[in-house]
VEXDREN-2710 file (C-alpha; in Angstrom, 1 decimal):
% VEXDREN-2710
k/r/px/py/pz
1/UNK/0.0/0.0/0.0
2/UNK/1.2/3.5/-0.9
3/UNK/1.0/6.1/1.9
4/UNK/2.0/9.8/2.1
5/UNK/4.2/10.8/5.1
6/UNK/3.4/14.4/6.4
7/UNK/6.2/16.2/8.3
8/UNK/5.0/19.5/10.1
9/UNK/7.7/21.7/11.4
10/UNK/6.5/23.5/14.5
11/UNK/7.8/24.6/18.0
12/UNK/8.1/22.8/21.1
13/UNK/5.3/24.7/22.9
14/UNK/2.9/23.7/20.2
15/UNK/3.5/20.0/20.0
16/UNK/1.0/18.6/22.3
17/UNK/-2.0/20.8/21.3
18/UNK/-1.2/20.5/17.6
19/UNK/-1.1/16.6/17.9
20/UNK/-4.4/17.0/19.7
21/UNK/-6.0/18.8/16.9
22/UNK/-4.4/16.7/14.3
23/UNK/-6.0/13.6/16.1
24/UNK/-9.4/15.2/16.1
25/UNK/-9.1/15.4/12.2
26/UNK/-8.2/11.6/12.1
27/UNK/-4.5/11.6/12.3
28/UNK/-2.8/9.0/14.5
29/UNK/0.7/7.3/15.0
30/UNK/2.7/10.4/15.5
31/UNK/6.5/10.5/15.4
32/UNK/7.8/13.6/17.3
33/UNK/11.3/14.9/17.0
34/UNK/12.3/17.6/19.4
35/UNK/15.8/18.6/20.4
36/UNK/14.5/19.8/23.9
37/UNK/12.9/16.6/24.8
38/UNK/16.2/14.8/24.0
39/UNK/18.4/17.4/25.8
40/UNK/16.1/16.9/28.9
41/UNK/16.4/13.1/28.5
42/UNK/20.1/13.3/28.6
43/UNK/20.2/15.9/31.7
44/UNK/18.2/13.3/33.9
45/UNK/17.6/13.7/37.5
46/UNK/17.8/10.9/40.2
47/UNK/14.0/11.1/40.4
48/UNK/13.9/10.6/36.5
49/UNK/16.6/8.1/35.5
50/UNK/17.5/7.9/32.0
51/UNK/17.8/4.7/29.8
52/UNK/21.0/2.9/29.9
53/UNK/22.7/4.6/27.1
54/UNK/22.2/7.0/24.1
55/UNK/23.7/5.8/21.0
56/UNK/26.0/8.2/19.2
57/UNK/23.6/7.9/16.0
58/UNK/21.2/9.9/18.0
59/UNK/23.6/12.8/18.5
60/UNK/21.6/14.7/15.6
61/UNK/18.7/15.1/17.9
62/UNK/20.6/17.7/19.9
63/UNK/20.1/20.3/17.1
64/UNK/17.1/18.8/15.2
65/UNK/14.1/20.8/14.1
66/UNK/10.9/20.3/16.1
67/UNK/8.5/18.1/13.7
68/UNK/5.6/16.0/13.9
69/UNK/5.2/13.2/11.4
70/UNK/2.2/11.0/10.6
71/UNK/0.8/9.1/7.6
72/UNK/-2.2/9.6/5.4
73/UNK/-3.6/7.5/2.5
74/UNK/-3.2/10.1/-0.2
75/UNK/-2.5/13.8/-0.7
76/UNK/-6.4/14.5/-1.0
77/UNK/-6.6/13.7/2.6
78/UNK/-4.3/16.6/3.4
79/UNK/-7.2/19.1/2.9
80/UNK/-9.0/18.1/6.0
81/UNK/-6.1/19.3/8.1
82/UNK/-6.0/22.7/6.5
83/UNK/-7.9/24.4/9.3
84/UNK/-5.5/23.1/11.9
85/UNK/-2.5/24.2/10.0
86/UNK/-4.1/27.7/9.5
87/UNK/-4.8/27.8/13.4
88/UNK/-1.1/27.1/13.9
89/UNK/0.2/29.8/11.6
90/UNK/0.6/27.8/8.5
91/UNK/3.7/25.7/9.6
92/UNK/6.0/24.6/7.0
93/UNK/5.0/21.1/5.6
94/UNK/6.8/18.5/3.8
95/UNK/5.2/15.2/2.3
96/UNK/6.7/12.2/0.7
97/UNK/4.9/9.2/-0.8
98/UNK/6.1/5.9/0.8
99/UNK/5.3/2.4/-0.1
100/UNK/4.5/0.5/3.1
101/UNK/7.0/-2.3/2.1
102/UNK/9.8/0.4/2.6
103/UNK/9.4/0.1/6.3
104/UNK/7.7/-3.3/6.7
105/UNK/10.1/-5.5/4.7
106/UNK/13.4/-3.6/3.5
107/UNK/15.2/-4.3/6.9
108/UNK/15.1/-7.9/6.2
109/UNK/17.9/-7.3/3.6
110/UNK/20.3/-6.6/6.4
111/UNK/19.3/-9.8/8.5
112/UNK/21.2/-12.7/7.1
113/UNK/22.2/-16.2/8.7
114/UNK/24.9/-16.0/11.4
115/UNK/26.5/-18.2/14.2
116/UNK/25.9/-17.5/17.8
117/UNK/27.1/-19.4/20.9
118/UNK/29.0/-22.5/20.3
119/UNK/26.2/-24.5/18.7
120/UNK/23.6/-22.4/16.9
121/UNK/23.0/-20.9/13.6
122/UNK/20.5/-18.3/13.5
123/UNK/18.6/-18.2/10.2
124/UNK/15.9/-15.7/9.1
125/UNK/12.6/-17.5/8.4
126/UNK/12.7/-16.3/4.7
127/UNK/16.1/-17.4/4.1
128/UNK/17.5/-20.7/3.1
129/UNK/19.0/-23.0/5.7
130/UNK/22.8/-23.3/5.3
131/UNK/24.6/-26.5/5.3
132/UNK/25.9/-26.8/8.8
133/UNK/26.1/-29.2/11.7
134/UNK/25.1/-26.5/14.1
135/UNK/21.5/-26.3/15.5
136/UNK/19.3/-24.1/13.5
137/UNK/17.2/-21.4/15.0
138/UNK/14.6/-20.0/12.5
139/UNK/13.6/-16.6/13.6
140/UNK/11.2/-13.8/12.3
141/UNK/11.6/-11.0/15.0
142/UNK/8.6/-9.0/13.7
143/UNK/8.3/-6.1/16.1
144/UNK/9.9/-7.8/19.0
145/UNK/13.5/-7.5/20.3
146/UNK/15.7/-10.5/19.7
147/UNK/17.4/-11.6/16.5
148/UNK/20.6/-13.0/18.5
149/UNK/22.7/-10.4/16.7
150/UNK/22.8/-8.2/19.7
151/UNK/25.6/-8.8/22.3
152/UNK/22.8/-9.0/25.1
153/UNK/21.0/-11.9/23.5
154/UNK/24.2/-13.7/22.3
155/UNK/25.6/-13.6/25.8
156/UNK/22.3/-15.1/27.0
157/UNK/22.3/-17.7/24.6
158/UNK/26.0/-18.6/25.5
159/UNK/24.9/-19.0/29.2
160/UNK/21.9/-21.1/28.4
161/UNK/24.3/-23.4/26.4
162/UNK/26.5/-23.8/29.5
163/UNK/24.0/-24.0/32.3
164/UNK/20.7/-25.4/31.2
165/UNK/21.9/-28.9/30.0
166/UNK/23.5/-29.4/33.6
167/UNK/20.4/-28.0/35.3
168/UNK/18.7/-30.3/38.0
169/UNK/15.4/-29.7/36.5
170/UNK/13.7/-28.7/33.2
171/UNK/11.8/-25.6/34.1
172/UNK/12.7/-22.5/32.3
173/UNK/11.4/-18.9/32.5
174/UNK/12.0/-16.2/30.0
175/UNK/11.1/-12.7/31.3
176/UNK/11.0/-10.1/28.6
177/UNK/10.8/-12.9/25.9
178/UNK/10.8/-10.6/22.8
179/UNK/11.2/-12.8/19.9
180/UNK/11.2/-15.9/21.9
181/UNK/14.8/-16.8/20.7
182/UNK/16.1/-17.7/24.3
183/UNK/13.3/-20.1/24.8
184/UNK/14.0/-21.8/21.5
185/UNK/17.7/-22.0/22.4
186/UNK/16.8/-23.5/25.8
187/UNK/14.5/-26.0/24.1
188/UNK/17.1/-27.1/21.8
189/UNK/19.9/-27.9/24.5
190/UNK/17.6/-29.5/27.0
191/UNK/15.3/-32.5/26.7
192/UNK/11.7/-32.2/27.7
193/UNK/11.8/-28.6/28.6
194/UNK/9.0/-27.0/30.7
195/UNK/8.9/-23.3/29.5
196/UNK/7.2/-20.1/30.4
197/UNK/7.5/-16.7/28.6
198/UNK/6.4/-13.4/29.8
199/UNK/6.4/-9.8/28.2
200/UNK/4.8/-6.5/28.7
201/UNK/4.0/-6.6/25.0
202/UNK/1.3/-8.8/23.6
203/UNK/2.8/-8.3/20.1
204/UNK/6.1/-9.6/21.4
205/UNK/4.3/-12.6/23.0
206/UNK/2.4/-13.4/19.7
207/UNK/5.8/-13.2/17.8
208/UNK/7.4/-15.4/20.4
209/UNK/4.7/-18.1/20.1
210/UNK/4.9/-18.3/16.4
211/UNK/8.8/-18.5/16.5
212/UNK/8.6/-21.1/19.1
213/UNK/6.2/-23.1/17.1
214/UNK/8.3/-22.7/14.0
215/UNK/11.3/-24.3/15.8
216/UNK/9.9/-26.4/18.6
217/UNK/6.3/-27.4/17.3
218/UNK/5.7/-29.7/20.3
219/UNK/6.5/-27.1/22.8
220/UNK/3.5/-25.0/24.2
221/UNK/5.0/-22.7/26.8
222/UNK/2.9/-21.1/29.5
223/UNK/2.3/-17.4/28.5
224/UNK/2.3/-14.5/31.0
225/UNK/1.2/-11.0/29.8
226/UNK/2.2/-7.9/31.8
227/UNK/4.6/-6.3/34.0
228/UNK/5.5/-8.1/37.3
229/UNK/6.6/-4.8/38.9
230/UNK/3.3/-3.1/38.3
231/UNK/1.0/-6.2/38.5
232/UNK/1.3/-8.0/41.9
233/UNK/-1.4/-10.5/40.8
234/UNK/0.6/-11.4/37.9
235/UNK/3.9/-12.0/39.9
236/UNK/1.8/-14.1/42.4
237/UNK/0.4/-16.3/39.6
238/UNK/4.1/-16.9/38.2
239/UNK/4.9/-17.8/41.8
240/UNK/2.1/-20.1/42.3
241/UNK/3.0/-22.0/39.3
242/UNK/6.4/-23.0/40.9
243/UNK/10.1/-22.3/40.8
244/UNK/12.4/-22.5/37.8
245/UNK/15.7/-24.1/37.2
246/UNK/16.7/-21.4/34.9
247/UNK/15.4/-17.9/34.7
248/UNK/16.4/-15.5/32.0
249/UNK/15.9/-11.7/32.1
250/UNK/17.4/-9.8/29.1
251/UNK/15.8/-6.5/29.8
252/UNK/17.9/-3.5/31.0
253/UNK/19.9/-2.6/34.1
254/UNK/17.3/-0.3/35.8
255/UNK/14.5/-2.7/35.3
256/UNK/16.7/-5.7/36.5
257/UNK/17.4/-3.8/39.7
258/UNK/13.9/-3.0/40.4
259/UNK/13.1/-6.8/39.9
260/UNK/15.8/-7.9/42.2
261/UNK/13.6/-8.4/45.3
262/UNK/11.1/-10.5/43.3
263/UNK/13.5/-12.9/41.5
264/UNK/14.6/-15.0/44.5
265/UNK/11.2/-16.4/44.8
266/UNK/11.0/-17.5/41.1
267/UNK/14.2/-19.6/41.1
268/UNK/14.7/-23.2/42.4
269/UNK/17.5/-23.6/45.3
270/UNK/20.1/-25.1/42.6
271/UNK/18.9/-22.9/39.7
272/UNK/20.6/-20.2/37.7
273/UNK/19.4/-16.7/37.1
274/UNK/20.7/-15.1/33.8
275/UNK/20.8/-11.4/33.7
276/UNK/21.6/-9.4/30.6
277/UNK/20.8/-6.0/29.0
278/UNK/23.5/-4.4/31.2
279/UNK/25.9/-1.9/29.9
280/UNK/29.3/-2.2/31.6
281/UNK/28.8/1.1/33.5
282/UNK/25.9/-0.4/35.2
283/UNK/27.4/-3.7/36.1
284/UNK/28.4/-2.6/39.6
285/UNK/24.8/-1.5/40.4
286/UNK/23.2/-4.6/39.1
287/UNK/25.7/-6.7/41.2
288/UNK/25.0/-4.8/44.2
289/UNK/21.2/-5.3/43.8
290/UNK/21.5/-9.1/43.6
291/UNK/24.5/-9.8/46.0
292/UNK/22.2/-10.0/49.0
293/UNK/20.2/-12.9/47.9
294/UNK/22.6/-14.3/45.2
295/UNK/26.1/-15.4/44.6
296/UNK/27.6/-14.2/41.4
297/UNK/28.8/-17.3/39.6
298/UNK/30.0/-15.6/36.3
299/UNK/30.2/-12.4/34.6
300/UNK/30.4/-12.4/30.7
301/UNK/31.2/-9.2/28.6
302/UNK/30.8/-8.6/25.0
303/UNK/31.0/-5.3/23.1
304/UNK/30.4/-3.1/26.3
305/UNK/27.5/-5.3/27.4
306/UNK/27.6/-7.6/30.5
307/UNK/25.7/-10.8/31.4
308/UNK/25.6/-11.8/35.1
309/UNK/24.9/-15.4/36.0
310/UNK/23.8/-15.9/39.7
311/UNK/22.5/-18.7/41.9
312/UNK/20.8/-18.4/45.4
313/UNK/22.7/-18.2/48.5
314/UNK/19.6/-19.6/50.3
315/UNK/16.1/-19.9/49.2
316/UNK/14.2/-17.0/50.5
317/UNK/10.4/-17.0/50.6
318/UNK/8.2/-14.0/50.9
END
């Protein structure tokens, strides 16, 4: 389908009210670029902690124009927004015709088969399977995180390869499952896996279920939708279904730290907790949050990212 991308150049103080007015006319799915938001993001306070890192590729946002972008089905639709544009002083507007395939599928040309860990070959679902003795993971990440290419995911997979086959049980929990790739890797290295996946995104959970079915058709993981930090009932439901021999949480440092009081109750006494999504600068804070209830078994590093493997000092029930 062919769409028209509309870019409206405006000022920071008008962004919210302009979006409201455009929405009343039928627009949706705004992409807002505002250097003031980015600068405020970088100059975080302790009360409003930033994300773990800002990639250098985002530096352009420090001097970017303030713009609002949205999509319409044709240039003729632009007329119904004319009153809004008049109200806001006839802001400068750019339009560009875009085929939906440009953003839906073109990224796939950069996702090619690659090796990960000691035993796996990750192959996009639309690519031919290479001739290899490695275990194949077929993956279509869709809108979910986790192709295996990022260091945080590959570190988790390497830890799963090392610790799950020797685990004293077969229960595996994937917190923040994304594409489901970690559960697939676990299923391929351990016989008769009993798996559960959790994510705050229903889209990610659907993607994960599809990828798991593609690779492990006999595996039907228990699915948990929601945020265990905000949803006590969800957390209690996971707890009531028993403890796990391996718990993977590939999220980000601040979320892992917030989860640290909850995770001891989800892990079996001889189990392993695999934490990833941690930039090196936040490793100390993560270790400090977990060292009360856990012993640090191993720390792995790759490309400035850390993976921490822990085990319980004593089983703590709350």
